[in-house]
C-alpha positions in Angstrom: -23.9 19.1 23.9 -24.2 18.6 20.1 -26.6 21.6 19.9 -23.8 23.8 21.3 -21.3 22.5 18.7 -23.5 22.8 15.6 -23.0 26.5 15.1 -19.3 26.1 15.6 -19.1 23.2 13.1 -21.1 25.2 10.6 -18.8 28.2 11.0 -15.7 26.1 10.6 -17.1 24.6 7.3 -17.9 28.0 5.9 -14.7 29.7 6.9 -12.3 26.9 6.0 -9.4 28.2 4.0 -8.9 26.6 0.6 -5.7 26.8 -1.4 -5.7 28.7 -4.6 -6.5 26.6 -7.8 -3.0 27.3 -9.2 -1.4 25.9 -6.0 -3.6 22.8 -6.1 -2.8 22.2 -9.8 1.0 22.5 -9.2 0.8 20.2 -6.2 -1.1 17.6 -8.2 1.4 17.7 -11.0 4.3 17.3 -8.6 2.7 14.4 -6.8 1.9 12.6 -10.1 5.5 13.1 -11.3 7.2 11.9 -8.0 4.9 9.0 -7.2 4.2 7.8 -10.7 4.2 4.0 -10.8 7.0 2.3 -12.7 5.7 1.5 -16.2 8.7 -0.6 -17.1 9.2 -4.2 -16.1 12.1 -4.9 -13.8 14.9 -6.7 -15.5 14.7 -10.5 -15.4 11.1 -10.5 -14.3 10.4 -14.2 -15.2 13.3 -15.6 -13.3 12.3 -13.6 -10.3 8.8 -15.0 -10.5 10.1 -18.5 -10.8 12.5 -18.0 -7.8 9.9 -16.6 -5.5 7.3 -19.2 -6.5 9.6 -22.1 -6.0 10.9 -20.9 -2.7 7.4 -20.3 -1.5 6.4 -23.8 -2.5 9.4 -25.3 -0.8 8.6 -23.5 2.4 5.0 -24.6 2.1 6.1 -28.3 1.6 8.4 -28.0 4.7 5.5 -26.7 6.8 3.2 -29.5 5.6 5.9 -32.1 6.4 6.3 -30.6 9.9 2.5 -30.7 10.5 2.4 -34.3 9.3 5.2 -35.3 11.8 7.9 -35.7 9.1 10.8 -33.5 8.1 13.4 -31.4 9.8 11.1 -29.6 12.1 9.1 -32.6 13.4 9.1 -33.0 17.1 
């Protein structure tokens, strides 16, 4: 079966259409401009970090208390 497909695969590789270099260059520039990562920090970055970290630690403490049989979720 693969012997039958080898000539077809080779033909597809050779005859594959390739966009013009100018088109590829324009496309690359457009992609880089539109999807460029934000270089600026968001406002109030440190308070956001503190808020997310403290809420995560609080949820982690509640989970540990629940596993230990204490706290609001203990059964």
